[in-house]
C-alpha positions in Angstrom: 89.6 69.1 90.5 91.1 72.6 91.3 94.7 73.0 92.4 93.5 73.7 95.9 91.5 70.5 95.9 94.4 68.5 94.6 96.6 70.0 97.3 94.2 69.2 100.0 94.0 65.6 98.8 97.8 65.2 98.9 98.1 66.7 102.4 96.7 63.6 104.0 98.4 60.7 105.7 95.8 58.3 104.2 96.4 59.5 100.6 97.9 56.6 98.5 100.1 59.1 96.7 102.4 59.5 99.7 103.2 55.8 99.5 104.8 56.2 96.0 108.6 55.9 95.5 110.6 59.0 96.2 111.3 60.0 92.6 107.6 59.9 91.7 106.6 61.8 94.8 109.1 64.5 93.8 107.3 64.8 90.4 104.0 65.2 92.2 105.2 67.7 94.9 106.9 70.1 92.4 103.5 70.5 90.7 101.8 71.4 94.0 101.5 75.2 94.6 104.4 76.4 96.7 102.0 77.8 99.3 101.2 74.2 100.2 104.7 72.9 100.4 105.0 73.4 104.2 101.8 71.3 104.7 102.9 68.6 102.3 106.3 68.3 104.0 104.5 67.6 107.3 102.5 64.6 106.1 105.0 62.1 107.3 108.7 61.6 107.9 109.3 60.4 104.3 107.8 63.5 102.8 109.8 65.7 105.2 113.0 64.0 104.2 112.3 64.6 100.5 112.0 68.3 101.1 115.5 68.2 102.7 117.1 66.5 99.8 118.9 68.3 96.9 117.1 66.2 94.2 113.7 67.7 95.0 114.9 71.2 94.9 116.9 70.6 91.7 113.7 69.3 90.1 111.7 72.2 91.3 114.4 74.6 90.0 114.3 73.1 86.6 110.5 73.1 86.4 110.0 76.7 87.7 113.1 78.3 86.3 114.3 76.3 83.2 117.1 78.8 82.3 118.6 78.4 85.8 119.5 74.8 85.0 122.4 75.9 82.8 125.8 75.8 84.5 127.2 79.3 84.9 130.3 80.8 86.4 129.2 82.4 89.7 131.2 85.7 90.3 131.4 87.8 93.5 131.7 87.2 97.2 128.1 86.1 97.9 127.9 82.3 97.4 125.2 80.7 95.2 124.7 77.7 97.5 122.4 74.7 97.0 119.4 74.2 94.7 117.1 75.0 97.5 118.9 78.3 98.0 118.9 79.0 94.3 115.1 78.3 94.2 114.5 80.7 97.1 116.6 83.4 95.4 114.8 83.2 92.1 111.4 83.0 93.8 112.2 86.2 95.8 113.4 87.9 92.7 110.4 87.0 90.6 108.1 88.4 93.3 110.1 91.5 94.2 112.3 92.7 91.4 111.9 93.0 87.6 115.4 92.2 86.3 116.5 90.4 83.2 119.1 87.9 82.2 121.5 86.6 84.8 121.0 89.5 87.2 117.7 88.0 88.5 119.3 85.2 90.4 122.2 87.4 91.6 119.7 90.0 92.9 117.8 87.2 94.7 120.9 85.8 96.4 121.9 89.3 97.4 118.5 90.0 98.9 118.7 86.8 101.0 122.2 87.5 102.0 121.4 91.0 103.3 118.2 90.0 105.1 119.9 87.2 106.9 122.9 89.3 107.9 120.7 92.0 109.3 118.7 89.5 111.3 121.8 88.0 113.0 121.0 88.8 116.6 124.6 89.3 117.8 127.7 90.8 116.1 126.1 91.3 112.7 128.4 93.3 110.3 128.0 97.0 110.0 125.8 98.4 107.2 128.9 99.8 105.5 130.5 96.4 105.3 127.3 94.8 104.0 126.8 97.5 101.4 130.4 97.1 100.3 129.9 93.4 99.8 126.8 94.0 97.7 128.6 96.6 95.5 131.5 94.2 95.0 129.0 91.4 94.0 127.5 93.5 91.2 130.8 94.9 90.0 132.1 91.3 89.8 129.1 90.7 87.4 130.5 93.4 85.1 128.1 96.1 86.2 129.2 99.7 86.1 129.6 101.6 89.5 126.4 103.5 88.7 124.4 100.3 88.0 125.9 98.5 91.0 124.9 101.4 93.2 121.3 101.5 91.7 120.9 97.7 92.2 122.3 97.8 95.8 119.8 100.5 96.6 117.0 98.4 95.3 118.1 95.5 97.4 118.3 97.6 100.6 114.9 99.2 100.0 113.3 95.8 99.3 114.8 94.2 102.4 113.8 97.1 104.7 110.3 97.1 103.3 109.9 93.3 103.9 111.2 93.1 107.5 108.3 92.1 109.6 106.9 94.4 112.3 108.6 92.8 115.3 110.8 93.9 118.1 113.8 92.5 116.4 113.1 94.6 113.3 112.8 97.7 115.5 116.2 96.9 117.0 117.7 96.3 113.5 116.3 99.6 112.2 117.4 101.5 115.3 120.9 100.2 114.9 121.0 101.2 111.2 119.8 104.7 112.1 122.3 105.2 114.9 125.3 103.8 113.1 125.9 106.9 111.2 127.4 107.1 107.7 131.2 106.7 107.5 132.4 108.6 104.5 133.2 106.2 101.7 133.8 106.9 98.0 131.0 106.3 95.5 129.5 103.7 95.0 130.4 102.4 98.5 128.2 104.9 100.3 124.5 104.0 100.8 122.0 106.1 98.9 120.0 108.9 100.4 116.8 106.9 99.7 118.0 103.9 101.8 118.9 106.1 104.8 115.5 107.8 104.5 113.6 104.5 104.4 115.2 103.4 107.7 113.9 106.5 109.5 110.6 106.4 107.7 109.8 102.9 109.0 111.0 103.7 112.5 108.8 106.8 112.8 105.8 105.3 111.1 105.6 101.6 111.9 107.5 101.5 115.2 106.5 104.7 116.9 104.9 102.9 119.8 108.2 101.0 120.5 110.2 104.2 121.4 111.0 105.2 124.9 111.5 108.9 125.6 115.3 108.8 125.1 115.2 106.7 122.0 112.7 108.9 120.3 114.7 112.1 120.8 118.1 110.5 120.0 116.7 109.2 116.7 114.9 112.4 115.9 118.1 114.3 116.4 119.9 111.9 113.9 117.0 112.4 111.4 117.2 116.2 111.7 121.0 116.1 111.2 120.7 114.1 108.0 117.4 115.3 106.4 116.1 118.8 106.0 113.2 119.2 106.3 111.8 116.1 107.9 108.1 115.1 107.5 105.7 116.3 110.1 104.5 112.7 110.5 107.9 111.8 111.9 107.3 114.3 114.7 103.9 112.7 115.5 101.5 115.1 113.8 
């Protein structure tokens, strides 16, 4: 039976597998493709509770990322968190970044941290503060200022690229564009590429969201920062 067929068999209230003891169910679930975990966790209350417990995520972490099972000192201001959080960070990193050694998990946690902070609907920190935290995180991991700045730029670009096309994302990008850049010494200033990406998404993916005032205010900001600006940002 294919993996898809096995998953379909498990995602059923009548399946005898779901009546197994918790520790055996965990061994089954961590072998199911991650794309089916949401469905599996909805089979019954017992399955849902297993996906809330640390033991399942610890087992999944060891199975999918064996090197992550080793205890390591965790430097920097961004916390590592639970096994579920670690699994999410490593999964994100595997699918977005190509980093080696211990930096993969750190990059994944940094990505999750930045995305969550940007998506806070009220009173989210300024981009300058967030960028400073990211830089400090990588410097705490013995990265040079140049490397920390390069990694921070990769994180920013990946997060901006992966924000969904929603009204909330439009408001996030508009706020980032209008914040302006406070002069900070290198590496605590965001890269040119990151600033460009904010405006690029606004003028390409969210053009229909602008009212007249917003469009010209943001266009003025873009012209102030970038010369020349692409014709597509002007609508032609």
